[in-house]
C-alpha positions as CSV (number, residue, x, y, z in Angstrom):
1,M,-7.3,-31.2,22.1
2,R,-6.8,-30.9,25.7
3,R,-8.5,-27.5,25.8
4,T,-11.6,-29.0,24.1
5,F,-11.7,-31.7,26.7
6,I,-11.7,-29.2,29.6
7,Y,-14.5,-27.2,27.9
8,S,-16.6,-30.4,27.6
9,V,-16.2,-31.2,31.3
10,L,-17.2,-27.7,32.4
11,L,-20.2,-27.8,30.1
12,A,-21.3,-31.1,31.6
13,I,-21.0,-29.8,35.1
14,A,-23.1,-26.8,34.3
15,V,-25.8,-29.0,32.7
16,I,-25.8,-31.2,35.8
17,A,-26.2,-28.2,38.1
18,L,-29.1,-26.9,36.1
19,L,-30.8,-30.3,36.3
20,I,-30.3,-30.4,40.1
21,A,-31.7,-26.9,40.5
22,G,-34.7,-27.8,38.4
23,C,-35.5,-30.8,40.6
24,A,-35.4,-28.8,43.9
25,P,-38.8,-28.1,45.6
26,A,-40.1,-24.7,44.9
27,A,-40.0,-22.1,47.7
28,P,-43.4,-21.7,49.5
29,A,-45.4,-18.8,48.3
30,Q,-45.4,-15.9,50.7
31,K,-48.8,-15.3,52.3
32,P,-50.2,-11.8,51.8
33,T,-50.0,-9.6,54.9
34,T,-53.3,-8.4,56.3
35,A,-54.0,-5.5,58.6
36,P,-54.8,-6.5,62.3
37,T,-58.5,-6.8,63.0
38,Q,-59.8,-3.9,65.1
39,A,-62.3,-4.5,67.9
40,P,-65.7,-3.1,67.1
41,A,-66.4,0.3,68.8
42,T,-68.2,0.1,72.1
43,T,-71.0,2.5,73.2
44,P,-70.3,3.9,76.7
45,P,-73.0,3.0,79.2
46,P,-75.6,5.7,79.7
47,A,-75.0,8.0,82.7
48,A,-77.1,7.3,85.7
49,K,-80.1,9.6,85.9
50,P,-80.0,12.1,88.8
51,V,-82.1,11.2,91.8
52,E,-85.1,13.5,92.0
53,L,-85.9,15.1,95.3
54,K,-88.9,17.1,96.4
55,L,-88.1,19.8,98.9
56,S,-90.9,21.6,100.7
57,T,-91.6,24.3,103.2
58,G,-94.7,26.0,104.5
59,Q,-92.7,29.3,104.6
60,T,-92.7,31.7,101.7
61,A,-89.8,31.9,99.2
62,T,-88.6,35.2,100.9
63,D,-88.4,33.6,104.4
64,I,-85.0,33.1,105.8
65,M,-85.6,29.4,106.3
66,Y,-86.1,29.2,102.5
67,T,-83.3,31.5,101.4
68,G,-80.8,30.5,104.0
69,C,-81.5,26.8,104.4
70,L,-83.7,25.0,101.8
71,E,-82.5,26.9,98.7
72,P,-78.7,26.6,99.3
73,L,-79.1,22.9,100.0
74,A,-81.0,22.4,96.7
75,K,-78.4,24.3,94.7
76,S,-75.5,22.3,96.3
77,L,-77.2,19.0,95.5
78,D,-78.0,20.0,91.9
79,A,-74.4,21.1,91.4
80,T,-73.1,17.6,92.0
81,G,-75.0,16.3,89.0
82,K,-76.3,13.4,91.1
83,F,-79.5,15.0,92.2
84,K,-82.3,17.0,90.6
85,T,-84.3,19.0,93.1
86,S,-87.7,20.7,93.0
87,I,-88.6,23.2,95.7
88,Y,-92.2,23.9,96.8
89,S,-92.7,26.9,99.1
90,G,-95.5,28.9,100.6
91,G,-97.5,25.8,101.4
92,A,-97.7,24.6,97.8
93,L,-97.7,21.0,98.9
94,G,-98.8,21.6,102.5
95,G,-99.0,24.3,105.1
96,P,-96.5,25.0,107.9
97,T,-98.2,22.6,110.3
98,E,-98.3,19.8,107.8
99,Q,-94.6,19.5,106.9
100,W,-93.5,17.0,109.5
101,E,-96.2,14.5,108.7
102,M,-95.6,14.9,105.0
103,V,-91.9,14.3,105.2
104,R,-92.3,11.5,107.7
105,T,-94.7,9.6,105.4
106,G,-92.9,10.3,102.2
107,V,-95.3,12.8,100.5
108,I,-92.1,15.0,100.3
109,D,-88.5,14.0,100.5
110,I,-87.0,16.9,102.5
111,S,-88.6,19.7,104.5
112,V,-87.7,22.6,106.8
113,S,-90.1,23.8,109.5
114,L,-90.4,24.9,113.1
115,Q,-90.8,22.3,115.9
116,A,-93.1,24.7,117.7
117,Y,-95.8,23.8,115.2
118,Y,-96.0,20.3,116.4
119,A,-97.1,20.1,120.0
120,G,-95.9,17.1,122.0
121,I,-93.6,15.7,119.3
122,F,-90.4,17.5,120.3
123,P,-90.5,17.9,124.1
124,L,-86.7,18.0,124.8
125,T,-86.1,20.2,121.8
126,S,-88.3,22.8,123.4
127,V,-85.5,23.5,125.9
128,M,-84.3,26.0,123.3
129,E,-87.4,28.1,123.7
130,L,-86.8,28.6,127.4
131,P,-86.0,32.2,128.3
132,L,-82.6,33.8,129.0
133,L,-80.4,30.8,128.4
134,G,-77.5,33.1,127.5
135,I,-77.7,32.5,123.7
136,T,-76.8,35.7,121.8
137,S,-76.8,34.5,118.1
138,A,-78.2,32.0,115.7
139,Q,-74.8,30.4,115.2
140,Q,-74.5,29.9,118.9
141,G,-78.0,28.6,119.3
142,S,-77.6,26.2,116.4
143,R,-74.4,24.8,117.9
144,V,-76.0,24.2,121.3
145,L,-79.0,22.5,119.7
146,M,-76.9,20.2,117.6
147,E,-74.7,19.2,120.5
148,L,-77.7,18.4,122.6
149,Y,-79.1,16.3,119.8
150,Q,-75.8,14.4,119.5
151,K,-75.3,13.9,123.2
152,F,-78.7,12.7,124.5
153,P,-80.3,9.5,123.0
154,E,-83.7,10.7,124.2
155,F,-83.2,13.9,122.2
156,K,-82.3,11.8,119.1
157,N,-85.4,9.7,119.7
158,E,-87.6,12.7,118.9
159,Y,-86.4,12.4,115.3
160,K,-86.3,8.6,114.9
161,D,-88.8,8.6,112.0
162,V,-86.6,10.8,109.8
163,K,-83.0,11.4,108.7
164,V,-81.9,14.7,110.4
165,L,-79.9,16.9,108.0
166,S,-79.7,20.0,110.2
167,L,-81.1,21.4,113.4
168,A,-80.7,25.2,113.8
169,T,-82.2,28.2,115.6
170,Y,-83.0,31.7,114.6
171,D,-81.5,34.7,116.3
172,P,-82.7,35.7,119.8
173,N,-86.0,37.6,120.1
174,Q,-85.8,41.1,121.5
175,M,-88.5,43.3,123.2
176,Q,-89.7,45.7,120.4
177,M,-92.0,48.5,121.5
178,V,-94.0,51.3,119.9
179,K,-94.4,54.0,122.5
180,K,-92.3,53.1,125.6
181,L,-88.7,52.1,126.2
182,V,-88.5,49.1,128.6
183,K,-85.6,49.5,131.0
184,V,-86.9,47.5,134.0
185,K,-89.5,44.8,134.1
186,E,-92.0,47.1,135.8
187,D,-92.1,49.0,132.6
188,L,-94.0,46.1,131.1
189,N,-96.9,46.2,133.7
190,G,-100.1,46.0,131.8
191,M,-98.5,46.2,128.4
192,K,-100.1,44.1,125.6
193,I,-97.2,42.1,124.2
194,R,-97.5,39.6,121.3
195,G,-95.9,36.1,121.9
196,T,-96.5,32.6,120.5
197,G,-97.1,29.5,122.5
198,E,-97.4,28.7,126.2
199,V,-93.8,29.5,127.2
200,Q,-93.7,32.9,125.6
201,A,-97.1,33.7,127.1
202,N,-95.8,32.8,130.6
203,I,-92.7,34.9,130.1
204,I,-94.8,37.9,129.3
205,R,-97.1,37.2,132.2
206,L,-94.3,36.7,134.7
207,L,-92.7,40.0,133.6
208,G,-95.9,41.8,134.2
209,G,-97.3,42.1,130.7
210,S,-100.5,40.9,129.1
211,P,-99.8,38.2,126.5
212,V,-101.6,38.4,123.1
213,T,-101.4,35.6,120.5
214,M,-101.7,36.3,116.8
215,P,-100.1,35.2,113.5
216,A,-96.9,37.1,112.5
217,P,-98.5,38.8,109.4
218,E,-101.0,40.6,111.7
219,I,-98.4,42.1,114.1
220,Y,-97.6,45.2,112.0
221,T,-101.2,46.4,111.8
222,S,-101.9,45.6,115.4
223,L,-98.8,47.6,116.5
224,E,-99.9,50.5,114.2
225,R,-103.4,50.6,115.6
226,G,-102.5,50.2,119.2
227,V,-103.9,46.7,119.6
228,L,-100.4,45.7,120.7
229,D,-97.9,47.8,122.6
230,G,-95.0,45.6,121.6
231,T,-93.9,42.2,120.5
232,F,-91.3,39.6,121.1
233,F,-89.6,39.1,117.8
234,S,-86.3,38.5,115.9
235,I,-84.7,41.7,114.8
236,T,-85.1,40.4,111.2
237,G,-88.7,41.5,111.6
238,Q,-87.5,45.0,111.0
239,F,-87.4,44.2,107.3
240,T,-89.3,40.9,106.9
241,F,-92.5,42.4,108.4
242,K,-91.5,46.1,108.1
243,F,-91.5,46.7,111.8
244,S,-89.0,49.4,111.3
245,E,-91.9,51.6,110.2
246,V,-93.8,51.3,113.5
247,I,-91.3,50.1,116.2
248,K,-89.5,53.0,118.0
249,Y,-87.8,51.2,120.9
250,I,-85.9,47.9,121.2
251,T,-84.7,46.5,124.5
252,V,-81.8,44.1,123.9
253,A,-82.3,41.2,126.3
254,N,-81.7,38.1,124.0
255,L,-84.9,36.6,125.4
256,F,-85.0,33.3,123.7
257,V,-84.4,31.5,120.4
258,G,-86.6,29.1,118.5
259,P,-85.5,25.8,116.8
260,F,-86.3,24.6,113.3
261,F,-85.4,21.4,111.5
262,L,-84.3,20.3,108.1
263,V,-85.1,16.6,107.7
264,M,-85.3,13.9,105.1
265,N,-87.8,11.0,104.6
266,K,-86.1,7.9,106.1
267,D,-87.1,5.5,103.3
268,K,-85.8,7.9,100.7
269,W,-82.5,8.2,102.5
270,N,-82.2,4.4,102.9
271,S,-82.9,4.0,99.1
272,L,-79.8,6.0,98.2
273,P,-76.4,4.2,97.5
274,P,-73.6,5.0,99.9
275,D,-71.8,7.4,97.6
276,L,-75.0,9.6,97.3
277,Q,-75.6,9.4,101.1
278,A,-72.0,10.6,101.6
279,I,-72.6,13.6,99.4
280,I,-75.6,14.6,101.5
281,D,-73.8,14.0,104.8
282,N,-70.9,16.2,103.6
283,L,-73.3,19.1,102.9
284,T,-75.3,18.9,106.1
285,G,-74.9,18.2,109.8
286,M,-73.1,20.5,112.3
287,K,-71.3,22.3,109.5
288,M,-74.5,23.3,107.8
289,S,-76.3,24.1,111.1
290,V,-73.6,26.5,112.4
291,D,-71.5,27.7,109.4
292,G,-74.3,27.6,106.9
293,V,-77.8,28.3,108.3
294,G,-76.7,29.9,111.6
295,K,-74.2,32.2,110.0
296,F,-76.6,33.2,107.2
297,W,-79.4,34.0,109.8
298,D,-76.9,36.2,111.8
299,S,-76.1,38.1,108.6
300,Q,-79.8,38.8,108.2
301,S,-80.0,39.8,111.8
302,Q,-77.3,42.4,111.2
303,R,-79.3,43.7,108.3
304,G,-82.2,44.2,110.7
305,W,-80.0,46.0,113.3
306,D,-78.7,48.3,110.5
307,L,-82.1,49.1,109.2
308,A,-83.4,49.9,112.7
309,K,-80.5,52.3,113.3
310,Q,-81.1,53.9,110.0
311,K,-84.8,54.5,111.0
312,G,-83.7,56.1,114.3
313,V,-84.9,53.3,116.6
314,T,-83.8,53.7,120.2
315,F,-81.8,50.7,121.6
316,Y,-81.3,49.8,125.2
317,K,-79.3,46.9,126.4
318,L,-80.4,45.4,129.7
319,P,-77.6,45.7,132.3
320,P,-76.5,42.4,134.1
321,E,-78.3,43.3,137.3
322,E,-81.6,43.9,135.6
323,L,-81.2,40.8,133.4
324,A,-80.8,38.8,136.7
325,R,-84.1,40.2,137.9
326,W,-85.8,39.1,134.8
327,R,-84.3,35.7,135.1
328,D,-85.5,35.4,138.7
329,S,-89.0,36.4,137.6
330,V,-89.2,33.7,135.0
331,N,-87.6,31.0,137.1
332,P,-90.9,29.1,137.5
333,I,-90.8,28.4,133.8
334,Y,-87.6,26.4,134.2
335,N,-88.9,24.3,137.1
336,D,-92.2,23.7,135.3
337,W,-90.4,22.5,132.2
338,I,-88.1,20.2,134.1
339,S,-91.0,18.7,136.0
340,K,-93.0,18.1,132.8
341,M,-90.0,16.4,131.1
342,E,-89.3,14.2,134.1
343,A,-93.0,13.2,134.3
344,K,-92.4,11.7,130.8
345,N,-89.3,9.9,132.0
346,L,-87.2,12.3,130.0
347,P,-83.9,13.8,131.3
348,G,-85.2,17.3,131.6
349,R,-82.8,18.6,134.3
350,A,-79.8,17.1,132.5
351,V,-80.7,18.6,129.2
352,Y,-81.5,22.0,130.7
353,E,-78.2,22.2,132.6
354,E,-76.3,21.0,129.6
355,A,-77.9,23.8,127.5
356,L,-76.8,26.4,130.0
357,K,-73.3,24.9,130.0
358,L,-73.0,24.9,126.3
359,A,-74.3,28.4,126.0
360,K,-71.4,29.6,128.1
361,Q,-68.7,28.0,125.9
């Protein structure tokens, strides 16, 4: 009886527990998990198009100003991926005497040419054409020219309409003769010598020769036919104009050098963002003038000396005492140049004396 009672109580408790469980609120349904939403793929912005630059020269594609100056710059600019250059040579866009005006006005972006082609525009720069300054290489001449440009505001003013990338010089001209070795200035008496411009004509005249002006491509034939007895010229003429076939004697006097410019249109320069201007600045300037253009020109000069030796050309280096006589003879050229500069309110004497000082360093 008692056991039946206990079973009845336990059964009641179980029923009550089930009833309570049935009345409890159901557990909330679990939300299905979803994969995180991915951001839509973005298309990278298009790369900036390279800046197109037109480079020009009136010289041929075999000229050292092309192969040692314009072409290396173009290749360096293209290699950055920021520029796309096109080079026009041999007067394709304009002749040698048109380059300055073309780059100044924006017909072309960058040009290399000789200051001597543009009378009256570069008066102080013409100091580099004065005779016997003591410059013995293109590297040295290029350094002297760039330091003069950097020091004198009046010198910089000659290039105010453009952005100067490089100013450099070719190697010194030597006395190259067909039939006679020149050892003293009297050996030049009556000799027909080719030179260009007023200064060179005066050098020849003051040394006793008879100046003849003609374009460089005509020199070879004139030497061959006796129209000329000799010529002032860079030793590179031994291969660029084949002088090694007609020249028999070279008097080493380091007579003078000649300047040339590599410049950029100012508006084009100003249109470039600072990062692109920095690229160009890092490729040009003094480094390019001396270690780039000047060094390359001197390497070509050595090629000329080697060819002349191979052809049996006779060399004679003027001794210091004879060089001093030549310098005394051309002294009026210095005084005349200084007077002309000072008549234009330009610091001719200061520039001339600084050129001499720099050439000795």
